N, C-alpha and C positions, 0 to 999 in steps of 0.2 A: 058302619056308620059313616056318614057323609057329613062335609063341611065343606063351605065355599072358601076358598083362598083369597088372601087379601092380593093387592098388587105388589106388594113389597115382598112379602113371600113367594109370589110366583117369580117375578124378577130374579130372586136370589136362586131360584132353583134351575131356572131357564139359564142364568148366567152358569151356574155351576155345570152344569150339561156343555154349554159351549166351550168352557175352559178345559174340558176334558179331550175336546175335540179340536179345539186351535187354542192351545195355551199361550201363545207368544201374541193373542190379540187383544187390546183393551178396550172392552165394549163402551168404555166412557167416549173413545174416539170414533165409534161408527155412527153412521147416519141410525137412528131408532127405526125409521119408517122404511129404510133401504131392504133389501133382499139380502139377506145373511150370505147366501152363496158366494156373490162375486166378493163382497166386502171382506170375508173370511178366508178366501180363496180355498175353499171346500169344495168337494166334488158331490156326486148324487148320492154317492156311499156313505158319506160323512154326513148328509143331511139325513139320510135314515136313519142312521145312529142317533142323531139329535132327535127326530121323532120318536125312535123307540128307547130313548132318555126320558123323556117327557112321560110316557106310559109307564116305565118304571118306578119311577120318583112320584108320581101322581097317583097313578092308578086309573089314569083317564086316557081311554082308547084315541088315537088321533086317526081316523080312516083315511085312506087316501085322497078321497075328495076335499078333505080339509087341509092338506099338505100347503096350500097356496095361504089359508089363513094363518099359518105359523112359518111364513116364509120371511119375516122380518122381526126384530126382537120386538118391538112395541106389540105385532099381530101374536107371537107367541106367550108374550106377558097376558094378553088381553084374553086369549084364549084360554089358557090355564087358570086364570082368576076368575072367568067368566063361567067355570063349570063347576060342578059338585066332583070333589074327589074323596076315592075311597081309602086310598092307602099312600101314605109317605114314607120314603125312606133315606 
C-alpha cells in the first residue's frame, strides 16, 4: 500500500533522522533552505547515513542524482512528502 505523506509527517521523520546523526543541533535554529552539511557540521558519510535513513523510514529510495534535492531541511521534507511511500517505521 502506498500513501502520500504530509509535510508535518515528513518533517518529523527528517528531524528524527537528523537528530540521530547530529543530536546536539536544534533544527529550529538552522536555515531550512540552507545546506545541511555545513550547518550541522556533518561529513559526507553522515549525509549518506541521512539519505539511507530516509529510505529506511519511508521506503522511498533516494538515488544519487537526487542527493541535491535532499541537501536542505526544506528540500528533504518536500522530497519525502512529494513522493508516495510504501513503508514507515
